[in-house]
N, C-alpha and C positions, 0 to 999 in steps of 0.2 A: 504494500500500500504506500509506504514511504517513497519507494523508487518511482511509482506511478505518479505520485504528487510532484516529485522533483522534475520528472520528465514533462509533465503538463506545464509546470511553471517555466521550464526551459523553452518549450515551444511558444508559450504566450509571450515570453520575454525576448524572443529572437527577432527583435526589431531594432533599427538603427537607434543608437543612444549617444549622448554626449560622452566624450572620453572621461573616464573615471579611474582613479588609482585604487587598486585593491592590494591590501597588505595583510599578511599573516602576522599577528602579534603573539609573542610568547613571553610570558612573565614567569620568572623563576620561583623556586620555593620560598615561602615566607615562614615566619616563626609561629604563627597561629596554626593549630593542628589541621584546620580545614584548608589551609593553603600549602600544606606540606609538599605537594607534588606539582605546584605551579598552576598556571592558567593559560588557556588559549583563547584568542579572540580574533575577529576578522574586521578589518577597517575598510570602508568604502569612502574614499576621500577622508573627511575628518570624523565621520560617524563610526563609532566602534561598537560592534555587536558582540556580546559575550553571553554564553549559556551557563553562567555560574552564579546567578543571583538566588539567594534564599533568605528566609527569615529564621533566626535561631530561637527556638522556644521549646517548651515541653512537648508540644505536638511533633516537633522535628525529631526529638529523641525517640518518641514512639514510632514515628515513621521510619527512622533508621533501623530500629530493631526489626521491624516488619519488612524492610527493604521496599518501602513505598513512599520514598521522599519525592516531593514535588519541587522542582526548580523552575526558574524563569529565564527568559531571554531578556537581557538588559541592554540599554543603549546609553553610551557616554561619548566623550570626545577623546581624541588622541592625546591632547595636552593633559586632560584629567587622568587618564590611565598612566601616562608617563610620570606625572607628579606623584600619583599614588604609589607606584612601584618604587620611586626614589625614597619616599617617606617611610616605606616599609622595608627598605634595604633589600630589594628584590631585583634580579637581573631583568632587563627590558630590551628585547630584540625584535626586529621587524625583518620580514622578507617581502619584497615587492613582487607581485605576480602580474606579468604582462599578458593580460587576457584580452580576448576579442570583445568588442562592444556587446555582442549578443550574449556571451558568457557572463559578462558583468551584469547585464540586465536580468538574466535568469537568477543569478545569486542575489541581486538586490531585491527583486520581486519576492523571492522566497523569504528573505529576512523581513521585509515589510509585512508579508502575510503572517509570519510567525510572531511579529511584535504586536499584532492586534490583541486587545484584551482577551478576546475569546480563545486565542491560540497561544498566548504568551507562556503558559506553564506546560511542563512536560514531565513525564515520569523519569526520575533520575536513577542511575545505577553507577556505582563507582568504577566498574570495569566495562560495562556494556553501553552505557549512554550517559556521557558527561560532557563537560565543556569542550574537550578535545575531540571526542568521537562525533559530536554534532557538526563540528567544523570539517572533520575528515569526510563525513558523508556529504556535506555540502560541496566540497571541492571535487567530488565525483563528476559534477556537472561540467567541469573543465576538462578532465582527462579520464573518462569512464573506463576505457579499455586498459590503458597503461597503468592506471592507478591500482586496479584490482590484480592485474598480472604480477606486479612487482611486490605485492604484499601478502600473498596467500601461502607462501612457503613457511614451514615451521622453523623457528629460530632455536638457538640454544638458551635463550633467555626465558624467564618465567615472571609471573606477577611478583614473586618474592624478590627477584633480582632488581626489579625497577622500583620497588617500594621500600627496600630495606638495605641499610638503616636510613630512615628519614632524618634529614639534617635537623639537629637541635630538638628532636622530639623524643626525649628519653622515655617518658611514660607511654607514649604512643608505640614506640618500638617494642617495649616489653609486652604491651597488650596485643600487638600484631603477632609477635613470636608465640604467645600463648594461644591465640585464636586461630592461627592458620592451620588448615588441613592439607592433605596431599594435592588438592587442586591448585593451591597457591604456588606449588613447586613444579608443576607440569610445564614443559616447553610450550611456548605460545607462538602464533604467527605474528608477522609484522603488523598485520591488520588489527589483531587484538591488542598488541602493545602500543598502538597509536592512541590508546586511551590515556596515555601519559603525554602531556604537552611537549616535553623535551624530546621524546621519541618521535612524535609526529613531526616536529620541526626537522629533526635529523633525517628522517625518512624522505621528506619532501626535498631536501637538499641533495640526498644521495640518488634520487631518481634521474638526475642529469637532464632535466627538461630545460630547453632554451627559454621558456617563459618564466622560469623561476630565477629570481635574482639572488644575489649573495646575502648572507646573514649580516645585518647591520646591528651591532650591539650598542644601543644608545645609552645604557647605564649598566655598569659592571659593579654588582654588589660586593661589599666587603664582608667576608665570612670569618668566623672564629677559626683559629688554626691550632694545631698541636694538641696539648693536653686540655685546653679549654674547649675545643671542638669535641674531643672525645668525651669529656665530662657532660657537656650539654646534650650530647646524643645518646649517652648510655647511663645517665645518672640513676635512673630508676632500677635497672638491673643491678648496678654496682651497690646501691644502697640496700636493696633487698638481700643481696648475697652477703654483704657485710653484717647486716643486722642479725640474720639468722645464724651465721657462722659464729658471731660473738656470743649469742645466747646459748647456742648448743655446745660451745666449747667448755661451758661450765657444767658441773655435775648436777644439772637441774632436770629432773624427769618432767616437771611441769612444762618446761620449754619445749621438750620433745613432743608432748601431747598437744601443745598449742600449735606446733609446726604441722602436725598431721591434721588438726582440725581446720586450720586456715587453708592449707593446700587442698584438703578435701572439699572445702567450700568453693574454691576456684574450679575444681573439677566438675562440681555440679553446674556452675555457670557455663563451663565449656560444653557440657552435655546439653544444656538448654539451648545454647547457640547452634549446636548440631541438629537437634531433634525438633526444636520449636521455631526456628527462624529459617527463611529461605536463602540465607547467605551460603552459596555453594562452597566458598573457600573455607568454611568452618566445618564442613562435613567430614566424617571419619578422622576426627582430630586425635592423633596419637598422643598428644600431650595429656589426655585424660589418664594415661598410664602413669605419668609422673605425678600429676595432681589427683591421685586416686581417692575417691570417697571411702574406699575400704580402709584407709588410714584412720578414719574415725573410730574404728572398732578394735584397733590393734592393742589398746591398753587393756581390754577385757579378754580378748582372744589372741594371745601371743602367736598362735600358729598362723594367723593371717599375715604376720610379718614376712613369712616366706613367699606368700603370693604377691605381696607388695613388692618385695625385692625382685622377684622374677618379672613383674610388670615393668619395673625400672630398667631391667636389663633389656627387655623387648623394646621399650621406648628408646633406649640408647641405640640399638641396632637400626630401628626405623629412622631415627633422626640422622644418623650417619648416612644411611641410604638416600634420604631426601635431600641431604645437605642442610638440614635444619640445625645449625650449630649454635644458635644464640643462647639457648637455655641450658646447654651442657654444663656450665659451671654450677648450676643448681643441684647437680648430683653431690657436690661436697656437703652442703647442709643436710641434704636428704640422707646421706650416709651417716652423718653425725646423729641425726634424729633416730635413725634405725638402730644405731649402736647404743644410744642412750637408753632406749626402751629395753635393751637386752640386759641392763643392769639396774632394775627397778629398786634395788635396795639402797641406792645412793640417793641422798636428799640434799 
């Protein structure tokens, strides 16, 4: 249906039009978690259309859990987007597209149609329909055959590779590492990976089309380096690891029980994400073996410790196979908690 609509708009728009400049705008990652992977927009002269507008409230959280978020097409100016990127310390680059007047008219007509109040909102999906994929699908109007031919081959990259670790997103990185299932580590096509603004920009440049200009970096953001970058990006994992290692290094059985209770609760949340939400990247999450709810009962039924330990071993093998390395350090406090419950006479 979407392809039919685009084709219809293309036919209706195939009339002589005044020369207009079309540019692909790519804005780099920001420090807010919703901007962690950047933003893509398309400019026609000074009008900038972006498919990334939303209102953040409790309803948005509920919609995220149910994967039913509604985003909007927004309209702004080039100067406003450039100023906003600078104020947020985000890269700002543009690529000029030398399109035929009929192509420009088709794209412009589609954007104007989408910006009408009755058409402005759309069903959002982080991987399937976002600010980058909407622009990708729109550019099919310019190069329908070449675009699809060059993007359907499976790459060696996965959603995990392009999302992890997110710059300066310590808590988000820990949450993603816990929540990702095997689907996040599966190789994806270039078409799928163009859900990420930087990859969309890179793929467009690599197509070698004469109508695609060079990348013009108008603002080069300044990022943290060295230890500061590492801390900002991984502080949640490091703090979690340090806290439990310190608590469990003492002869406190209560700390071990608390470790199993807290991690069992995380396991229940992961199970709910797998069974009760439509997020495919959370399905068959092996991290449930590490954050096992069985740990709740180990204080009363010590024999369960063997099952818990075997689950951790299986989790380690699966993690190494998937390349899911981020949570491997958590085996240290896990081993300390398991060992502490083996000597319950200490207080």
